[in-house]
C-alpha positions in Angstrom: 46.0 15.5 -214.0 47.0 16.6 -210.8 45.8 19.8 -209.8 46.9 22.6 -206.9 44.2 25.5 -205.5 45.7 28.8 -204.5 42.8 31.1 -202.9 44.3 34.7 -201.8 41.9 37.0 -199.6 42.8 40.8 -200.7 41.8 44.1 -199.3 38.8 44.6 -201.4 38.5 41.4 -203.4 39.6 37.7 -202.9 40.8 35.7 -205.9 41.4 31.8 -207.1 42.7 29.6 -209.3 43.4 26.0 -210.4 46.0 25.0 -211.5 47.6 22.1 -213.5 50.9 20.5 -212.9 52.5 22.9 -215.8 51.4 26.0 -214.1 48.3 26.5 -216.6 45.3 28.0 -214.6 42.4 26.0 -215.1 39.8 28.1 -214.0 39.9 31.7 -212.2 37.6 33.3 -209.6 37.2 36.7 -207.6 34.9 37.8 -205.1 34.7 41.4 -203.9 34.1 42.8 -200.3 34.6 46.2 -198.7 37.3 47.7 -196.2 35.1 49.0 -193.5 36.5 51.9 -191.6 34.9 52.4 -188.3 36.7 55.9 -187.7 39.6 57.7 -189.4 42.4 55.2 -189.0 40.7 52.4 -188.6 40.4 49.6 -190.6 38.6 46.2 -190.6 37.2 42.8 -192.3 34.2 41.0 -190.5 36.4 37.2 -190.9 33.3 35.1 -191.8 32.3 37.1 -194.5 34.9 38.6 -196.0 37.3 35.9 -195.6 35.7 32.2 -195.0 32.3 32.7 -197.1 35.0 34.5 -199.6 37.1 30.9 -200.1 33.9 28.3 -199.8 32.3 30.6 -202.8 35.4 31.0 -204.3 36.3 26.9 -204.3 32.7 26.0 -205.1 33.4 28.1 -208.2 36.3 27.3 -209.7 35.3 23.5 -208.6 32.0 24.0 -210.9 33.6 25.8 -213.7 36.5 23.5 -214.1 34.0 20.5 -213.3 37.3 18.3 -211.8 37.2 15.8 -209.0 37.9 17.6 -206.1 40.0 14.5 -205.1 42.6 15.6 -208.2 43.7 18.6 -206.1 46.4 17.5 -204.2 47.3 20.1 -202.2 45.8 23.5 -201.7 47.7 26.8 -200.5 45.7 30.1 -199.1 47.0 33.8 -198.2 45.4 36.9 -197.4 46.0 40.1 -196.0 48.9 40.5 -193.2 49.3 40.8 -190.8 46.3 41.5 -189.3 44.3 40.6 -185.4 41.6 38.6 -185.0 40.6 37.2 -181.4 39.4 33.9 -181.4 37.1 32.7 -178.0 37.5 29.0 -177.2 35.5 27.7 -179.6 37.5 29.2 -182.5 34.5 32.1 -183.5 35.5 35.5 -183.8 34.7 38.0 -180.8 34.9 40.9 -183.1 35.9 42.2 -186.8 39.5 41.6 -187.8 41.8 45.0 -187.8 43.9 45.4 -190.3 47.1 45.9 -191.2 49.6 48.9 -191.2 46.6 51.2 -192.8 44.9 51.0 -189.3 47.0 53.4 -187.1 44.5 52.4 -184.4 47.4 51.7 -182.0 49.6 54.9 -181.9 49.7 54.8 -178.5 50.5 51.8 -177.7 53.4 51.7 -180.2 55.1 55.3 -178.0 54.3 53.5 -175.2 56.1 50.2 -176.2 59.1 51.8 -177.5 59.4 53.9 -174.5 59.3 51.1 -171.9 61.7 48.6 -174.2 64.0 51.0 -176.0 63.7 51.2 -180.0 67.2 49.7 -180.5 66.0 46.7 -178.3 63.0 46.1 -180.1 65.3 46.7 -183.5 67.7 43.7 -182.4 65.6 41.0 -180.7 62.7 41.9 -183.1 64.0 42.6 -186.4 61.2 45.5 -186.9 60.9 48.8 -185.4 57.3 48.9 -183.8 54.7 50.4 -186.7 51.2 50.3 -187.2 52.5 47.2 -189.5 53.3 45.6 -185.8 50.5 43.1 -184.3 51.9 43.7 -180.7 50.7 47.1 -180.2 47.4 46.2 -181.6 47.0 43.2 -179.5 48.2 45.6 -176.5 45.3 48.1 -177.5 43.0 45.1 -177.2 43.7 44.6 -173.9 43.5 48.2 -173.3 40.3 49.2 -174.8 38.4 46.2 -175.0 39.3 44.2 -172.0 35.8 42.0 -171.9 36.9 40.7 -175.3 40.6 39.8 -174.3 39.3 38.4 -171.2 37.3 35.6 -173.5 40.1 35.4 -176.0 41.6 31.8 -176.0 43.7 32.6 -179.5 45.0 35.9 -181.4 45.4 35.0 -185.0 46.0 36.6 -188.3 43.7 36.1 -191.6 45.9 33.3 -193.0 45.9 31.4 -189.7 42.2 31.8 -189.9 41.5 30.5 -193.1 43.7 27.4 -192.8 42.1 26.8 -188.9 38.6 26.9 -191.0 40.0 24.4 -193.4 41.8 21.9 -190.7 40.6 23.0 -187.5 44.6 23.8 -186.5 45.9 27.3 -185.4 49.3 27.7 -187.1 51.0 30.8 -188.6 54.1 30.7 -190.7 57.6 32.9 -189.3 57.3 35.5 -192.2 53.6 36.4 -190.9 54.9 35.9 -187.4 57.7 38.7 -187.6 55.2 41.0 -187.7 54.4 40.4 -184.3 56.7 42.3 -182.8 57.7 42.8 -180.1 57.2 39.3 -179.1 58.8 37.6 -181.9 62.0 36.9 -181.5 64.0 36.8 -185.5 67.3 35.1 -184.1 65.6 32.2 -182.4 62.6 32.0 -184.7 60.1 31.9 -181.7 57.5 33.8 -180.0 58.8 35.0 -176.7 57.7 37.3 -173.8 61.5 38.7 -172.8 60.8 41.9 -173.8 57.7 42.3 -172.2 54.9 40.1 -170.6 52.3 43.3 -170.5 50.8 41.9 -173.9 49.4 38.6 -173.6 50.2 34.8 -172.6 52.3 33.2 -175.2 50.0 30.0 -175.2 47.0 32.3 -176.9 49.3 32.9 -180.0 49.5 29.9 -183.0 52.1 27.5 -183.2 54.8 28.3 -185.8 55.8 26.3 -189.2 57.3 27.2 -192.3 54.7 28.2 -195.5 55.2 24.9 -197.0 54.9 23.0 -194.2 51.7 21.0 -193.9 49.4 22.3 -191.1 46.6 19.6 -191.7 44.4 17.8 -194.3 40.8 19.3 -194.7 38.0 18.5 -192.4 34.7 16.7 -193.0 33.1 19.8 -191.9 34.9 22.0 -194.6 34.6 19.6 -197.3 31.0 20.1 -197.0 31.5 24.0 -197.2 34.2 24.1 -200.0 33.4 21.3 -201.9 36.3 20.2 -202.2 37.7 16.4 -200.7 38.3 15.6 -196.8 41.6 14.7 -196.3 43.4 17.5 -199.0 46.7 18.5 -198.2 46.9 22.0 -196.6 50.0 24.1 -196.1 50.3 26.4 -192.9 50.3 29.7 -196.2 51.8 33.1 -195.8 50.8 36.6 -196.2 49.4 37.7 -199.6 52.6 39.7 -200.6 55.1 36.7 -199.8 53.0 34.9 -202.1 52.9 36.8 -205.0 56.2 37.2 -204.7 56.6 33.8 -205.5 54.4 34.1 -208.1 56.5 36.2 -210.1 59.7 34.2 -209.3 61.2 36.5 -206.3 63.6 33.5 -205.1 67.4 34.8 -205.1 69.1 37.4 -203.0 68.8 40.6 -205.0 65.2 39.6 -206.5 62.5 42.6 -205.5 58.6 42.5 -205.9 56.7 45.0 -206.5 53.1 44.7 -205.8 50.6 47.3 -207.4 47.9 46.7 -205.3 45.5 48.3 -202.3 48.6 49.2 -201.4 52.6 49.4 -202.8 54.2 46.6 -201.1 57.6 45.7 -201.9 59.8 42.8 -200.6 63.2 42.1 -201.4 65.2 39.2 -201.1 68.9 39.4 -199.4 71.6 37.7 -198.1 71.8 38.2 -194.4 69.5 39.8 -191.7 69.6 43.9 -192.5 68.9 46.2 -189.6 67.4 49.3 -190.5 64.5 51.0 -188.7 62.8 52.2 -191.6 62.5 48.7 -193.4 60.7 45.5 -192.4 62.5 42.6 -191.7 61.3 38.8 -192.0 62.7 35.3 -192.4 61.9 34.4 -195.6 59.6 31.5 -196.6 62.2 28.9 -196.2 64.6 28.4 -193.3 67.8 30.2 -193.9 66.5 33.3 -196.3 66.0 36.8 -196.2 63.5 39.6 -196.6 63.4 43.3 -196.4 59.5 44.7 -196.5 58.7 48.1 -197.2 55.3 49.5 -198.3 52.8 52.6 -198.9 49.6 52.9 -196.9 47.4 53.7 -199.9 48.2 53.3 -203.3 45.2 51.2 -205.4 43.3 52.4 -202.0 44.1 56.3 -203.0 42.4 54.9 -206.7 39.0 53.7 -205.1 39.2 56.9 -203.2 39.2 59.1 -206.4 36.9 57.0 -208.3 34.0 57.2 -206.0 34.5 61.1 -205.2 36.0 62.5 -208.0 34.5 60.1 -210.4 31.4 58.5 -209.2 29.7 59.3 -212.6 31.8 57.0 -214.7 30.5 53.1 -214.8 32.1 51.2 -212.1 33.1 48.7 -214.7 35.6 50.7 -216.8 35.9 53.5 -214.8 39.5 53.0 -214.0 40.2 52.6 -217.6 38.7 55.5 -218.6 40.7 57.6 -215.9 43.7 56.3 -216.9 43.0 57.8 -220.4 42.4 60.8 -219.1 45.5 60.9 -217.0 47.6 60.1 -220.0 46.4 62.9 -221.9 47.8 65.0 -219.2 51.6 65.3 -219.5 54.1 63.5 -217.4 54.8 66.0 -214.4 50.7 66.5 -214.4 51.3 70.0 -215.3 52.9 71.4 -212.2 51.0 69.3 -209.7 52.3 67.3 -207.0 50.2 64.8 -204.8 50.8 63.9 -201.4 49.3 60.1 -201.2 49.5 60.0 -197.6 45.9 59.7 -197.0 46.1 56.8 -194.5 49.3 58.2 -192.8 52.5 56.7 -194.4 54.3 53.7 -193.7 58.0 53.6 -195.0 60.0 55.1 -194.8 58.5 58.0 -193.0 56.0 55.4 -190.7 54.3 58.7 -189.6 50.6 57.8 -188.7 50.0 61.5 -189.0 51.0 62.5 -192.2 48.1 63.8 -194.8 47.5 63.9 -198.1 48.2 66.7 -199.9 47.5 68.3 -203.3 49.8 71.0 -204.3 50.0 73.2 -207.6 46.5 73.6 -207.9 45.2 76.5 -210.6 42.2 76.7 -213.2 43.8 75.0 -216.0 43.7 71.8 -214.0 41.2 68.9 -214.9 40.3 65.6 -213.5 43.0 63.8 -215.9 45.7 66.2 -214.3 44.5 65.4 -210.7 44.5 61.8 -211.7 48.2 61.9 -212.9 49.2 63.8 -210.2 48.1 60.9 -207.7 49.8 58.0 -209.5 53.0 60.1 -210.1 52.1 61.1 -206.1 52.2 57.3 -205.7 55.4 56.8 -207.7 57.2 59.3 -205.7 56.3 57.4 -202.2 57.3 54.6 -204.2 61.1 55.7 -205.4 61.5 57.3 -202.1 61.0 53.4 -201.0 63.7 52.4 -203.3 65.9 55.2 -202.4 65.8 53.5 -198.9 67.1 49.8 -199.9 69.4 51.8 -201.6 70.4 53.5 -198.5 70.6 50.1 -196.3 73.1 48.3 -199.1 70.3 46.5 -200.4 69.9 47.8 -203.9 67.9 45.2 -206.4 69.1 43.6 -209.1 66.2 42.7 -210.8 62.6 44.3 -210.0 59.7 42.1 -210.6 56.1 44.1 -210.6 52.9 42.4 -210.2 49.4 43.0 -209.2 46.4 45.2 -211.0 48.2 48.2 -211.4 50.7 46.8 -213.8 47.4 47.0 -216.4 47.4 51.0 -215.6 50.1 51.7 -218.0 50.6 55.7 -216.6 50.9 54.6 -213.0 53.6 51.6 -213.8 55.4 54.2 -216.7 55.6 56.4 -213.8 56.8 54.3 -211.3 60.5 53.7 -214.0 60.5 57.0 -215.2 61.0 58.3 -212.0 62.9 55.5 -210.2 65.1 55.0 -213.2 64.7 51.4 -213.0 63.7 49.0 -214.8 60.7 46.8 -213.9 60.0 43.1 -215.3 56.5 41.9 -215.7 55.5 38.3 -215.9 53.1 36.2 -218.3 50.5 35.3 -215.5 49.9 38.7 -213.0 47.2 36.6 -211.2 49.8 37.6 -207.7 49.3 36.0 -204.5 46.7 33.1 -205.6 48.8 31.7 -208.4 51.5 31.6 -205.9 49.9 29.7 -202.9 48.9 27.0 -205.8 52.8 26.9 -207.1 53.5 26.8 -203.3 50.8 23.9 -202.5 52.9 22.1 -205.6 56.3 22.2 -203.9 54.7 21.6 -200.8 54.0 17.9 -201.8 57.5 17.5 -204.0 55.5 17.8 -207.4 57.7 20.8 -208.6 61.3 22.1 -207.6 61.4 26.2 -206.2 62.9 27.3 -209.3 59.8 26.0 -211.8 57.8 28.8 -210.8 59.9 30.5 -214.0 59.1 27.7 -216.3 55.3 28.1 -215.0 55.3 31.9 -215.4 57.9 33.3 -218.0 58.4 37.3 -218.9 56.4 39.0 -220.9 57.6 42.5 -221.1 59.5 45.5 -219.1 59.0 49.0 -218.6 61.9 50.8 -218.8 62.5 54.2 -217.6 62.6 57.2 -220.3 65.5 59.4 -219.5 64.5 62.1 -221.1 61.9 63.0 -218.2 64.7 62.6 -215.5 65.5 66.1 -214.9 61.3 66.9 -214.4 60.6 63.8 -212.3 64.2 64.9 -210.2 62.9 68.1 -209.7 59.5 67.5 -209.2 60.8 64.5 -206.4 62.7 67.2 -204.5 59.0 69.2 -203.8 57.4 66.1 -202.8 60.3 65.2 -200.4 59.6 69.4 -199.1 55.6 69.2 -198.9 56.0 66.3 -196.3 58.7 67.9 -194.1 57.9 71.6 -194.3 53.9 70.5 -193.5 54.6 67.5 -191.0 53.9 69.8 -188.0 50.8 70.9 -189.6 49.4 67.7 -190.2 49.6 66.7 -186.7 
């Protein structure tokens, strides 16, 4: 039997699966970790403890639980939160904690300075994306300005997946999809790193080599084999960011397909037939040459549910807290008895791209209880998601099919509210493991054991969330309030 290993490092948890050639999950494992918030607007991980140690733990556990021969694993795929910014010294050792993706907003000044220096239109045309808190380039510039000793000792800047592949193979690579977030030093038309717009950030030789996601980056080294239990010489693909692997896991393959990931953040990927230029949306080459992707996402989603549990429901058993909170929310009627929540607890990404945005709970009175608050929180995330859907529509890229994935699909109140508010159907496939399953499939594809459309057989459709038309008017009116709350208070938020 031939097997494929997929491991993904998420914001709060790492997951892994061992999959056979028919797509059956032979073993699965997970390991939690924390997101470090040293100060408001910052978000970090420890690359060794949270990334590599999670990988080795999960790999060893999958092998122990399945009892298979490691040499029967024919390829390894990995993904992780992205884009991140991690400086390595000349020996490949991390020089600091990794600076996370768009939830980390420390580089606001650098974003503004680069946009003013280069020009927003020039950046969008050359790099495919406006500079936002999701961009790696400004965070590297932040490092140069604020941690000059670390910057001086930096030999390479890598992202999360790159670091895992490096620990496995000793090669430093990054896929084009992830690299497109390295604005303003990635040229989307020529598919290369470029300092044509600015030389103030970093020398290009301090960036990883570029590969497509399913190209083989290298093979497992003897040192990595001893740490992970894997067989030395096993092929490792370049890999990609977690959201892209998650999209593959649910069969997002063609233009018009869209993935909606219910995770620590809501993240959305829509495939397009051509490059789309819109400052509100991210753009990247997709995982395969000649394909195009549009990205969008909220800054806080699942993270906000964790905040609520820890601060408003701390007496509940963590093992059952989210189920109990969802049951309480289900007892509150659609519309949460008039409550509206802005979920901008870490600023906001798409489409307002405002790191100064703040969370708001509006409409409270003495009749409201915790269930109403939690429903309002879930509906607030759903309103933010609807705002993203509208942005895709306005960009001329209305999705034909929306595939929902991630832990949030288990929360029926959240997922149903998203369909009710947006008026869109969400398709849920049988396996909602997510990115690690996509990693395993991409590994199988990379070594020629499956065709790309085989993912639809590996992971068939299970059910759908369809919009309930009886709530359309209610939510249309509430969405107007949601939008006006930000517009009228944005100055105060700053």
